[in-house]
Structures are given as structure tokens and as C-alpha cells.
C-alpha positions in Angstrom: -77.5 30.3 67.2 -78.8 33.5 65.5 -78.5 32.1 62.1 -80.5 29.0 63.0 -83.4 31.3 64.5 -83.7 33.5 61.5 -86.6 31.9 59.7 -88.3 30.3 62.7 -91.1 31.6 64.7 -89.6 31.2 68.3 -91.7 31.1 71.6 -90.0 33.2 74.1 -91.4 31.4 77.0 -89.8 28.2 75.5 -86.4 29.8 75.4 -86.5 31.0 78.9 -87.5 27.8 80.2 -85.0 25.7 77.9 -87.8 24.5 75.6 -86.8 23.0 72.0 -86.6 25.9 69.5 -89.3 26.5 67.2 -91.7 24.4 69.4 -94.2 25.7 72.1 -94.0 24.6 75.6 -97.8 23.9 75.7 -97.6 21.4 72.5 -94.4 20.2 71.5 -96.1 18.8 68.5 -97.1 22.3 67.2 -95.0 25.5 66.5 -96.0 28.4 68.8 -97.9 30.8 66.7 -98.3 33.4 69.2 -95.0 34.9 68.4 -94.9 34.5 64.9 -92.3 36.9 63.2 -90.4 37.3 66.5 -86.6 36.5 66.5 -84.7 35.9 69.8 -81.4 37.7 69.7 -79.7 37.0 72.9 -78.7 39.3 75.8 -78.8 43.3 76.0 -76.0 45.5 76.7 -76.4 47.9 79.6 -75.0 50.9 77.2 -77.7 50.3 74.9 -80.5 50.6 77.8 -78.8 53.8 79.1 -79.6 55.4 75.5 -83.4 55.1 76.2 -85.4 57.7 77.7 -86.5 55.5 80.8 -82.8 55.4 81.9 -81.6 58.7 81.2 -81.6 59.5 84.8 -81.1 56.1 86.4 -78.0 55.3 88.3 -75.8 53.0 86.0 -76.3 50.0 88.6 -79.8 49.8 87.6 -79.3 49.3 83.8 -76.7 46.9 84.5 -79.1 44.6 86.7 -81.9 44.9 84.2 -79.3 44.1 81.3 -78.6 41.1 83.2 -82.2 39.8 83.6 -83.6 40.7 79.9 -83.2 39.7 76.4 -83.5 41.1 73.1 -86.4 40.4 70.7 -86.7 41.6 67.0 -90.0 41.6 65.1 -90.8 42.0 61.2 -92.9 44.6 60.1 -96.7 43.7 60.8 -95.7 40.9 63.2 -97.9 40.5 66.3 -95.8 41.5 69.6 -98.7 40.4 71.7 -102.1 39.6 71.1 -105.5 40.8 72.8 -106.4 38.0 75.2 -103.1 36.3 75.5 -101.1 35.8 78.6 -98.3 38.4 79.1 -94.7 37.4 78.6 -93.3 40.3 80.3 -92.3 44.1 80.1 -91.4 45.3 76.9 -89.0 48.5 75.9 -88.8 49.3 72.5 -85.2 49.6 71.3 -85.8 50.7 67.7 -88.7 50.8 65.6 -92.4 51.1 66.3 -95.2 49.4 68.0 -98.8 50.2 67.5 -101.3 49.1 70.2 -104.7 48.7 68.9 -108.2 47.2 70.2 -111.2 46.3 68.5 -112.2 43.9 65.6 -112.4 44.3 62.0 -113.0 47.6 60.6 -113.4 49.1 64.3 -110.0 48.9 65.6 -108.5 52.0 67.4 -105.2 53.0 68.4 -104.7 52.8 72.0 -101.1 54.2 72.0 -98.0 54.3 69.8 -94.5 53.6 71.4 -91.2 54.3 69.5 -87.7 53.9 71.0 -87.9 54.2 74.9 -91.7 53.4 74.8 -92.7 50.6 77.3 -95.4 47.9 76.8 -97.2 45.3 78.7 -97.3 46.8 82.2 -100.9 46.6 82.8 -101.6 42.8 82.2 -98.1 42.0 83.8 -98.8 43.9 87.0 -102.7 43.9 87.4 -103.2 40.3 86.3 -105.0 38.9 83.4 -104.7 39.0 79.7 -103.6 41.6 77.3 -106.4 44.0 76.9 -105.3 44.9 73.3 -103.0 43.8 70.3 -99.4 45.2 69.9 -98.3 45.2 66.1 -94.9 46.1 64.8 -95.4 49.0 62.4 -91.9 48.6 61.0 -88.8 46.4 61.8 -88.7 46.7 65.5 -86.3 45.5 68.4 -87.4 45.3 72.0 -86.0 44.5 75.3 -88.0 42.0 76.9 -88.0 41.2 80.8 -90.2 38.5 82.4 -91.9 39.1 85.7 -89.4 36.8 87.6 -86.6 38.9 85.9 -88.4 42.1 87.1 -88.5 40.9 90.6 -85.0 39.8 90.8 -83.9 43.3 89.5 -86.3 45.1 91.9 -84.7 42.9 94.7 -81.2 44.1 93.8 -82.3 47.8 93.4 -85.6 49.3 94.2 -84.9 52.3 91.7 -86.2 49.7 89.2 -89.6 49.7 90.7 -89.8 53.6 90.6 -89.0 53.5 86.9 -91.8 51.0 86.3 -94.3 53.4 88.4 -93.2 56.3 86.3 -94.0 54.6 83.1 -97.3 53.5 84.3 -97.9 57.1 85.3 -97.0 58.5 81.7 -99.4 55.6 80.2 -102.4 57.0 82.2 -101.4 60.6 81.2 -101.3 59.6 77.5 -104.4 57.8 77.4 -106.0 60.8 79.3 -104.7 63.2 76.4 -105.9 60.8 73.7 -109.3 60.5 75.2 -109.6 64.2 75.4 -108.4 64.6 71.9 -111.1 62.2 70.6 -114.1 63.4 72.6 -113.4 67.2 72.3 -112.3 67.2 68.3 -114.1 66.1 65.1 -112.6 63.7 63.0 -112.1 66.6 60.4 -110.2 68.5 63.0 -108.1 65.4 63.9 -107.2 64.8 60.3 -106.1 68.5 59.8 -103.9 68.1 62.8 -102.4 65.0 61.3 -102.0 66.6 57.6 -100.3 69.9 59.3 -97.9 67.5 61.1 -97.2 65.7 58.1 -96.5 68.9 55.9 -94.4 70.5 58.5 -91.6 67.9 57.9 -92.4 67.5 54.2 -89.4 67.9 51.7 -90.2 70.7 49.2 -93.8 70.9 50.3 -94.7 67.6 49.3 -96.2 64.9 51.9 -97.9 61.7 52.2 -100.3 60.7 55.0 -97.5 58.4 56.3 -99.5 55.4 56.5 -102.7 53.6 54.8 -106.1 55.0 55.2 -107.0 51.9 57.2 -104.2 52.7 59.7 -104.7 56.5 59.7 -108.6 55.7 60.7 -107.3 53.5 63.5 -105.0 56.3 64.8 -107.9 58.9 64.5 -110.4 56.7 66.2 -112.9 56.2 63.3 -113.2 53.9 60.3 -111.5 54.0 56.8 -114.8 55.0 55.1 -114.9 58.2 57.2 -111.4 59.2 56.5 -111.9 58.6 52.9 -114.8 60.9 52.8 -113.0 63.6 54.9 -110.0 63.6 52.5 -112.3 64.2 49.5 -113.9 66.9 51.2 -110.6 68.6 52.1 -109.6 68.1 48.6 -112.9 69.5 47.2 -112.4 72.6 49.3 -108.9 73.0 47.8 -107.5 73.0 51.4 -104.8 70.7 49.9 -103.9 69.2 46.6 -103.5 65.7 45.2 -100.4 65.4 42.9 -100.8 61.8 42.5 -99.1 58.6 44.0 -100.7 59.4 47.4 -98.8 62.5 47.5 -100.1 65.9 48.6 -99.4 69.6 48.8 -101.0 72.4 50.7 -101.6 75.6 48.8 -99.6 78.4 49.7 -102.7 80.5 50.4 -104.1 77.8 53.0 -100.9 77.6 55.1 -100.4 74.8 57.6 -102.2 76.6 60.4 -105.2 77.0 58.4 -106.6 74.0 57.2 -110.3 73.4 57.6 -111.5 72.2 60.8 
């Protein structure tokens, strides 16, 4: 079954309803494009769930119940996990990789939040109703556990601790969004860029680092546009606050130090 799915876009809704592989449940004459780049890989191991942050303190029975009701989905780099304006398929938990959630159009896209292993996605439209307010994109090869709403209801009926886990994840999401709003409203693009550069330099090998993403993606992360990021990078280099050594690689001069970038 796995080998048959490797090169086909697969509609998760069709799979859960027993629909034909590679054909959308809404129109059997057309492949489902909403999940292009996603691959269905079967059920989830309870042991795998227990390794993720949301379940570190959860009773073993909770992960057993959820594993019985979930499925694993894999995404290629840049594959759309869910699109703004699309109906929610369920609750996602990132097992491996990274998902960037962005909102906006064209050059004015901004990152709402990033989720790595243990991060969760899709709670808002799933429980509040309506469509996805933003788009989730796999920033690298990514594995997710996916739980449909009927599956979550069945899991919660078996153990109400599942509901508490969901509430905690929603609370953490609100806290994260408030922190991001505070950062963007209280700091200039130059300051946010300096924080990013300092973080990259802190884990650099031999003092050499990259931005870790394209200028377009960095602009989305910082809440601005690529042209502004490019201008601020040029200004930072002109002030000798960091040095370009070619190939998208940089180094901080010893006299500047990681805590003294211009802000």
C-alpha cells in the first residue's frame, strides 16, 4: 500500500471515507489538489506519541486511545499542509520536521507561528468552525499525526484527559501569538533582524553562519517584506556589524560581539 502512494497526491478525507486512492471524494474525475505532496502512511505508534511534548505527562492510556484514532501523514518540502480558506481536516501534531503557518498574499505574507516536533496545528477552525484562517506549509520534509474531529470526539469520550491536552495546546497558542504581536509592535525590523542574526551566530560552526532561510522567508518571519530585509542587511554590512564572506555566509567581527549588533 505504501509503495502505491509514494507518487500520488492523496485526499485524506477520501482515505478515511474509503474513497478511491488519488481521487477526491468531491469529484472522482479529478485528483484532489488540496493535499498535493502529502502521503498517507497508516496508523501511529503510541510510543511515538509519548515522545512528543504534549504527551510527556499524559497517562499511557491517553496515547493508546489517540493512536487508535489517528493516522500518519507525510509532506514534502514546500507542500501545503492546509490552505487558507479550506475546510479543516482535523488536528495535526508535528512528529518530525517543521510547518510554517503564514497569512497574506503575494509579497505581504507574514508568519503567524512555526511548529516543530510536538507542535500542533488546526485547532482553531476545527473547534471554532469555519475555514482555515492561514496556510500551513512544510518548511522541510515533515511527518504529522492527523486526528479527524470524529476521532477526537471518540478519544475524548474514552478519556477526558484528551480534552485537557487540547485546551492546553490552545492556551499555549494564544500565549505565543500575544508574544509575537508584542515583538512586532515593540521592536523595529532592524531589531528583529539583529535578534535573528545573533541566534544564528550563537550556534555557528567556527563563527560562520547563514540566515537559515531565503530573504523572502525571513521577511515573512520578521513581519515585513523582502525589500526591507535586503535594505537592512545592506545597512548592517555597511556599518561593519557583520561581514559577508560569500555564498550567503556571514561572520560577526570579534569587536562587535553577538550581543552588540546595531538595533
